[in-house]
C-alpha positions as CSV (number, residue, x, y, z in Angstrom):
1,M,122.8,108.6,36.0
2,A,120.1,109.0,33.3
3,Y,121.5,112.1,31.6
4,A,118.6,113.7,29.7
5,T,117.2,117.0,28.6
6,I,113.6,117.2,29.9
7,N,111.9,120.6,29.4
8,P,110.5,121.4,32.8
9,Y,107.8,123.7,31.3
10,T,106.4,121.1,28.9
11,G,107.6,117.9,30.5
12,E,108.9,116.8,27.1
13,T,112.0,114.6,26.9
14,L,114.1,116.3,24.2
15,Q,117.3,114.2,24.2
16,T,119.0,111.5,26.3
17,F,122.7,110.6,26.6
18,P,124.4,107.4,27.6
19,D,126.6,107.2,30.7
20,A,130.4,107.3,30.1
21,T,132.2,104.0,30.0
22,D,135.1,103.3,32.4
23,A,137.3,103.2,29.3
24,E,136.2,106.7,28.3
25,V,136.8,108.1,31.7
26,T,140.3,106.6,32.0
27,A,141.1,107.9,28.5
28,A,139.9,111.4,29.4
29,I,142.1,111.4,32.5
30,G,145.1,110.4,30.4
31,K,144.4,113.2,27.9
32,A,143.8,115.7,30.6
33,H,147.2,114.8,32.2
34,E,149.0,115.0,28.8
35,A,147.4,118.4,28.2
36,F,148.4,119.6,31.6
37,L,152.1,118.8,30.9
38,A,152.0,121.3,28.0
39,W,149.4,123.7,29.4
40,K,151.3,124.4,32.6
41,D,154.2,125.9,30.5
42,T,152.0,127.7,28.0
43,P,152.7,131.5,28.2
44,F,150.0,133.4,29.9
45,A,149.4,135.5,26.9
46,E,148.3,132.4,25.0
47,R,146.1,131.3,27.9
48,A,144.5,134.8,28.0
49,R,143.9,134.8,24.2
50,I,141.9,131.5,24.5
51,L,139.9,132.8,27.5
52,Q,139.1,136.0,25.7
53,N,138.0,134.0,22.7
54,A,135.6,132.1,24.9
55,A,134.1,135.3,26.2
56,D,133.7,136.7,22.7
57,L,132.0,133.5,21.5
58,L,129.6,133.5,24.4
59,R,128.5,137.1,23.5
60,K,128.4,136.4,19.8
61,D,125.7,133.7,20.2
62,S,124.2,134.9,23.5
63,D,120.7,134.0,22.4
64,G,121.7,130.4,21.4
65,F,123.5,129.7,24.6
66,A,120.7,131.2,26.7
67,K,118.0,129.2,24.8
68,L,119.6,126.0,25.9
69,L,119.5,127.0,29.6
70,T,115.8,127.7,29.3
71,L,115.1,124.5,27.6
72,E,117.1,122.3,30.0
73,M,116.3,123.8,33.4
74,G,113.5,126.3,32.8
75,K,115.4,129.5,33.6
76,L,113.7,132.7,32.4
77,F,115.2,133.6,29.1
78,A,116.2,137.1,30.3
79,E,118.0,135.5,33.3
80,A,119.6,132.9,31.0
81,K,121.0,135.8,28.9
82,A,122.3,137.4,32.0
83,E,124.1,134.2,33.0
84,V,125.8,134.0,29.6
85,E,127.0,137.5,30.0
86,L,128.2,136.8,33.6
87,S,130.2,133.8,32.3
88,A,131.8,136.0,29.7
89,K,132.8,138.5,32.4
90,I,134.4,135.8,34.5
91,F,136.6,134.8,31.6
92,E,137.5,138.4,31.0
93,Y,138.3,139.0,34.7
94,Y,141.1,136.4,34.5
95,V,142.3,137.7,31.1
96,R,142.9,141.0,32.7
97,N,144.0,140.0,36.2
98,A,145.3,136.4,36.5
99,E,148.9,137.1,35.4
100,T,149.3,139.8,38.0
101,L,147.6,137.8,40.7
102,L,149.9,134.8,40.0
103,K,153.1,136.9,40.2
104,P,155.8,135.6,42.7
105,E,155.4,137.2,46.1
106,K,158.6,138.4,47.8
107,L,158.4,137.7,51.5
108,P,159.5,140.1,54.2
109,V,162.3,138.1,56.0
110,L,163.7,139.0,59.4
111,D,167.3,139.3,58.2
112,P,167.5,140.4,54.5
113,A,171.3,140.0,54.8
114,E,170.9,136.3,54.8
115,G,169.1,136.2,51.4
116,E,165.7,136.4,49.8
117,A,162.5,134.4,50.1
118,M,159.6,134.2,47.7
119,L,156.4,132.3,47.1
120,V,155.6,131.1,43.6
121,C,152.3,129.6,42.4
122,E,152.5,126.4,40.4
123,P,149.5,124.5,39.0
124,L,148.7,121.1,40.6
125,G,147.5,119.2,37.5
126,V,144.2,117.6,36.6
127,L,141.1,118.7,38.6
128,L,137.6,117.3,38.7
129,A,134.7,119.8,38.8
130,I,131.3,118.5,39.9
131,E,128.7,121.1,39.1
132,P,124.9,121.6,39.7
133,W,122.1,122.5,37.3
134,N,120.8,125.8,38.6
135,F,123.4,127.9,36.8
136,P,124.7,125.5,34.1
137,Y,127.3,127.9,32.5
138,Y,128.2,130.2,35.4
139,Q,129.1,127.2,37.6
140,I,131.5,125.9,34.9
141,A,133.0,129.3,34.2
142,R,133.7,130.2,37.8
143,I,135.9,127.0,38.2
144,L,137.2,126.7,34.6
145,A,138.4,130.2,34.0
146,P,140.6,130.5,37.1
147,Q,142.0,127.0,36.9
148,L,142.9,127.2,33.3
149,S,144.5,130.6,34.1
150,A,146.5,128.9,36.8
151,G,147.7,126.2,34.4
152,N,145.5,123.3,35.5
153,T,143.3,121.2,33.3
154,V,139.7,120.3,34.2
155,L,137.4,117.3,33.9
156,L,133.7,118.1,34.3
157,K,130.9,116.0,35.8
158,H,127.8,118.2,35.3
159,A,124.2,117.6,36.6
160,A,122.3,114.9,34.8
161,N,119.5,117.2,33.7
162,V,121.8,119.7,31.8
163,P,123.8,117.4,29.6
164,Q,123.5,119.7,26.5
165,S,124.7,122.7,28.4
166,A,127.8,120.8,29.5
167,A,128.5,119.6,26.0
168,R,128.0,123.1,24.6
169,F,130.6,124.5,27.0
170,Q,133.1,121.8,26.0
171,Q,132.5,122.8,22.4
172,L,132.8,126.5,23.3
173,M,136.3,125.9,24.7
174,K,137.3,123.9,21.7
175,D,136.2,126.6,19.4
176,A,138.1,129.1,21.6
177,G,141.3,127.2,20.8
178,L,141.8,125.3,24.1
179,P,144.1,122.3,23.5
180,D,142.5,118.9,23.3
181,G,142.1,117.3,26.7
182,A,142.4,120.5,28.7
183,F,138.7,120.6,29.4
184,R,136.5,117.6,29.0
185,N,132.8,117.0,29.8
186,L,132.1,113.4,31.1
187,Y,128.6,111.9,31.6
188,A,130.1,110.1,34.6
189,T,128.4,107.8,37.1
190,R,128.8,108.0,40.8
191,S,131.2,105.1,40.9
192,Q,133.3,106.8,38.2
193,I,133.6,109.9,40.3
194,E,135.4,107.9,42.9
195,L,137.5,106.3,40.2
196,I,138.5,109.8,39.0
197,I,139.3,111.1,42.4
198,N,141.5,108.0,43.2
199,D,143.5,108.4,40.0
200,A,147.1,109.5,40.9
201,R,147.0,112.0,38.0
202,V,144.0,113.9,39.4
203,Q,145.1,116.4,42.1
204,G,141.9,117.9,43.4
205,V,138.1,118.2,43.2
206,A,135.8,121.2,43.4
207,L,132.1,120.5,44.0
208,T,129.1,122.8,44.1
209,G,125.9,121.0,45.1
210,S,124.0,119.5,48.0
211,E,125.3,118.7,51.5
212,G,124.9,115.0,50.9
213,A,126.9,115.1,47.7
214,G,129.5,117.3,49.3
215,S,129.9,115.0,52.3
216,V,130.5,112.0,50.0
217,V,132.9,113.7,47.7
218,A,134.9,115.3,50.5
219,S,135.2,111.9,52.2
220,Q,136.5,110.3,49.0
221,A,138.9,113.2,48.4
222,G,140.1,113.0,52.0
223,K,140.8,109.2,51.7
224,A,142.7,109.9,48.5
225,L,144.6,112.8,50.2
226,K,143.4,115.2,47.5
227,K,142.5,118.9,48.0
228,S,138.8,119.7,47.8
229,T,136.6,122.7,47.8
230,L,132.9,122.6,48.6
231,E,130.2,125.2,47.7
232,L,127.0,123.8,49.3
233,G,123.6,125.0,50.4
234,G,122.4,128.1,52.1
235,A,119.5,129.6,54.0
236,D,120.4,133.2,53.7
237,A,119.0,135.7,56.1
238,F,117.3,138.9,54.8
239,V,117.4,141.2,57.8
240,V,115.1,144.2,57.8
241,L,115.9,146.9,60.4
242,A,113.4,149.4,61.7
243,D,114.7,152.3,59.6
244,A,114.6,150.4,56.3
245,D,112.8,151.8,53.2
246,L,110.1,149.2,53.2
247,A,108.8,149.8,49.7
248,K,112.3,149.3,48.2
249,T,113.2,146.6,50.7
250,S,110.1,144.5,49.9
251,Q,110.8,144.7,46.2
252,W,114.3,143.4,46.8
253,A,112.9,140.7,49.0
254,V,110.6,139.5,46.2
255,F,113.5,139.5,43.7
256,G,116.0,138.0,46.2
257,R,113.7,135.0,47.0
258,H,112.3,134.3,43.5
259,W,114.9,134.9,40.9
260,N,115.8,131.6,39.2
261,A,112.5,130.3,40.6
262,G,114.1,130.4,44.1
263,Q,116.6,127.8,43.1
264,V,119.7,129.7,44.3
265,C,122.0,128.8,47.2
266,V,122.3,132.5,48.0
267,S,118.7,133.5,47.5
268,S,116.9,135.3,50.4
269,K,115.3,132.3,52.1
270,R,114.7,133.7,55.6
271,M,113.1,137.1,56.0
272,I,114.0,138.3,59.5
273,V,112.1,141.5,60.3
274,V,112.2,143.6,63.5
275,D,108.9,143.8,65.3
276,A,108.4,147.5,64.7
277,V,108.0,147.1,60.9
278,Y,107.1,143.4,60.6
279,D,103.4,143.8,59.8
280,D,104.0,146.5,57.2
281,F,106.8,144.6,55.6
282,L,104.9,141.4,55.4
283,A,101.9,143.2,53.8
284,L,104.1,144.7,51.1
285,Y,106.0,141.5,50.6
286,R,102.8,139.5,50.2
287,K,101.6,142.0,47.6
288,G,104.8,141.8,45.7
289,V,104.9,138.0,45.6
290,A,101.2,137.9,44.5
291,E,102.2,140.0,41.4
292,L,104.6,137.4,40.1
293,V,103.6,135.9,36.8
294,A,104.2,132.1,36.4
295,G,104.3,130.8,32.9
296,D,106.4,130.1,29.8
297,P,110.0,131.0,30.7
298,F,110.5,132.1,27.1
299,D,107.7,134.7,27.5
300,A,109.1,138.1,28.5
301,K,106.0,138.7,30.7
302,T,106.8,135.7,32.9
303,T,108.5,136.5,36.2
304,L,108.3,133.2,37.9
305,A,109.8,130.2,36.1
306,P,109.1,126.5,36.7
307,L,111.5,124.6,38.8
308,S,114.2,122.6,37.1
309,S,112.3,119.3,37.1
310,Q,109.0,117.8,38.3
311,S,110.9,115.8,40.9
312,A,112.4,119.1,42.3
313,A,108.9,120.6,42.4
314,N,107.5,117.5,44.2
315,E,110.3,117.7,46.8
316,V,109.6,121.3,47.6
317,K,105.9,120.7,47.9
318,Q,106.5,117.8,50.3
319,K,108.8,119.9,52.4
320,I,106.1,122.5,52.8
321,L,103.7,119.9,54.0
322,D,106.2,118.5,56.4
323,A,106.9,122.0,57.8
324,V,103.2,122.5,58.4
325,K,102.9,119.1,60.1
326,L,105.7,120.3,62.4
327,G,103.8,123.4,63.4
328,A,104.5,126.1,60.7
329,K,101.7,128.1,59.1
330,A,101.8,128.1,55.3
331,E,100.1,130.7,53.1
332,E,99.9,130.3,49.3
333,V,100.2,133.6,47.6
334,G,99.1,134.9,44.2
335,P,97.0,133.4,41.4
336,P,97.3,129.7,40.9
337,V,100.4,128.6,39.0
338,P,99.9,126.5,35.9
339,V,99.0,122.9,36.5
340,E,101.2,121.7,33.6
341,G,105.0,122.1,34.2
342,A,107.2,121.9,37.3
343,F,105.7,124.9,39.1
344,V,105.3,125.4,42.8
345,Q,102.8,127.9,44.2
346,P,104.7,130.8,46.0
347,T,104.3,130.1,49.7
348,I,105.1,132.1,52.8
349,L,105.8,130.1,56.0
350,T,105.3,131.9,59.3
351,D,105.2,130.7,63.0
352,V,108.2,128.5,62.4
353,A,109.1,127.9,66.0
354,E,112.5,127.4,67.4
355,D,111.7,123.7,68.1
356,N,110.5,123.2,64.5
357,P,113.2,121.4,62.5
358,A,111.9,123.1,59.3
359,R,113.5,126.3,60.7
360,Y,116.9,124.9,59.7
361,W,116.0,123.5,56.3
362,E,116.8,124.9,52.9
363,F,113.8,125.3,50.6
364,F,115.0,125.3,47.0
365,G,112.1,126.9,45.4
366,P,109.6,129.9,45.8
367,V,109.1,129.3,49.6
368,S,109.8,132.1,52.1
369,M,110.2,131.8,55.8
370,V,109.4,135.0,57.6
371,F,110.5,135.6,61.2
372,R,109.5,138.3,63.6
373,A,112.5,139.6,65.6
374,K,112.1,141.6,68.8
375,D,114.8,144.0,67.9
376,E,118.1,144.3,66.0
377,D,120.0,142.0,68.4
378,D,117.3,139.4,68.1
379,A,117.4,139.6,64.3
380,V,121.1,138.9,64.4
381,R,120.6,136.0,66.7
382,I,118.0,134.5,64.4
383,A,120.2,135.1,61.4
384,N,123.0,133.2,63.0
385,D,120.7,130.4,64.2
386,S,121.3,128.3,61.1
387,P,123.5,125.3,60.2
388,F,124.4,127.2,57.0
389,G,126.6,130.2,56.5
390,L,126.7,131.2,52.9
391,G,125.3,134.7,52.3
392,G,122.9,137.2,53.8
393,S,121.8,140.8,53.7
394,V,120.9,143.7,55.9
395,F,118.4,146.5,54.9
396,T,118.6,149.9,56.6
397,S,118.7,153.6,55.8
398,D,122.0,153.9,57.7
399,T,124.5,152.0,55.5
400,A,127.4,152.5,57.9
401,H,125.4,150.9,60.7
402,G,124.3,148.2,58.2
403,A,127.9,147.3,57.7
404,E,128.4,147.0,61.4
405,V,125.4,144.7,61.7
406,A,126.7,142.7,58.7
407,K,129.9,142.0,60.6
408,K,127.9,140.2,63.3
409,I,126.3,137.8,60.8
410,S,128.3,134.6,60.5
411,T,128.4,133.9,56.8
412,G,130.9,134.0,54.0
413,M,129.1,137.0,52.3
414,V,126.8,139.8,53.6
415,F,125.3,142.6,51.5
416,V,123.9,145.9,52.7
417,N,120.7,147.0,50.9
418,H,120.9,144.2,48.3
419,P,119.9,140.6,48.5
420,T,123.0,139.3,46.8
421,K,125.6,140.4,44.3
422,V,126.9,137.5,42.1
423,E,129.7,139.2,40.1
424,A,132.8,138.2,38.3
425,D,135.0,140.4,40.6
426,L,133.6,139.3,44.0
427,P,134.6,136.1,45.9
428,F,132.0,133.4,46.5
429,G,131.9,130.9,49.4
430,G,130.7,130.1,52.9
431,V,131.3,128.5,56.2
432,R,129.9,125.6,58.3
433,R,127.5,123.4,56.3
434,S,127.7,125.8,53.4
435,G,131.1,124.4,52.6
436,Y,134.7,125.6,52.5
437,G,137.1,127.3,50.1
438,R,136.4,130.2,47.8
439,E,135.7,130.7,44.1
440,L,136.4,133.7,41.9
441,I,139.0,136.5,42.2
442,G,142.5,135.7,43.4
443,L,141.1,133.4,46.2
444,G,139.6,131.0,43.7
445,L,142.6,131.3,41.4
446,K,144.9,130.0,44.1
447,E,142.7,127.2,45.6
448,F,144.5,124.6,43.5
449,V,148.1,125.8,43.2
450,N,151.3,124.8,44.9
451,H,152.4,127.8,47.0
452,K,156.0,126.9,46.6
453,L,158.6,128.6,48.8
454,I,161.9,129.4,47.1
455,V,164.7,130.8,49.3
456,V,168.0,132.1,48.0
457,V,170.6,132.0,50.8
458,D,173.9,133.8,50.7
459,I,175.7,133.2,54.0
460,D,178.8,131.3,55.0
461,A,178.4,127.7,56.3
462,P,178.6,127.3,60.1
463,F,181.6,124.9,59.7
């Protein structure tokens, strides 16, 4: 898998790591299972104490944790610090809420005289988390915090270009007091992923990543009869209605598309603007994009980071060329980005016709597709004309009407007058080719539990 830290701004290889051996993987599964047998019966107060310790440690060395994100995948340092804080908030959400969310639920039965019925949540066991590079800590926190709260234990297979972030999080949990084996980072190979999924002690797998990876892992989990959740790609619609405040909306559009260098599954990838304000919006949006400053992600003046790797940048550039060959019009915007480093020139794609396959692609970088809609109904139609269904947004001065429009957009999340809200207390997930299952809040907490029915019956036998 070539696990290595390569600074995407300088191209320097900082450190490499060997793949895990099969023996190491097998031993890790065994330790995770042993840890589960004790962890599942650990009082919640003790679980909460450890999670709170993790949150406190993240905040205590926020700069140190953030620096590693910037070095490994090029994230702006300010955005890296925000990710550290978000991860801490996720831990704290479950410290405060998990015990209540996991309480047994008494069911309304048709005849109470016959007895009582309740649902209890029991942890399943060892889980495998396969996570991507674009939010190296947040992606771990949003699966680890709920699953540890539920009583499960977790093995991590992180992306090959953020190995130090993965190791740092394992050390974080050890320092927080988590028992040995309850969370383990593995520099696993693809074949070892299948080995882990097929092990009888492993009860499920959660993946955030590409459609291709999701398809493979879901197939392997299905063959092994294991529960899986998938958080995959997105091509979120950014719908601009005729009554939107264009100055504010265009600013949100620039942010929504270009934060984390556009490498966000829920970034605003498709700007869908009603005809009445299309030209004015595009002019303001173009101006805002042109004001982005590409450069050193540690420099506070930089507002556009490099992509996570040179290969990622090359892939985005090639997709732009392919889209143009298929009939789209590409406009490079702003001053030239640095030649050195994994940068991609911000690009606006227009005239992406309905018969152009690029219309249905996900561009994972600073590339915007802008569509002219005839009216509101046409904007909704275009928004729903996508194989993805992750997030989206609607911009309007009438927020009540915006909420009604949001109901018509077929995705897992829609925001009115904001491109996306990634928060510790909001669920995350999508539909169709964006995956299935939910992470965070109570939904994520209960994805990998046994919803056990217990019925107490107090009636006479029939004979």
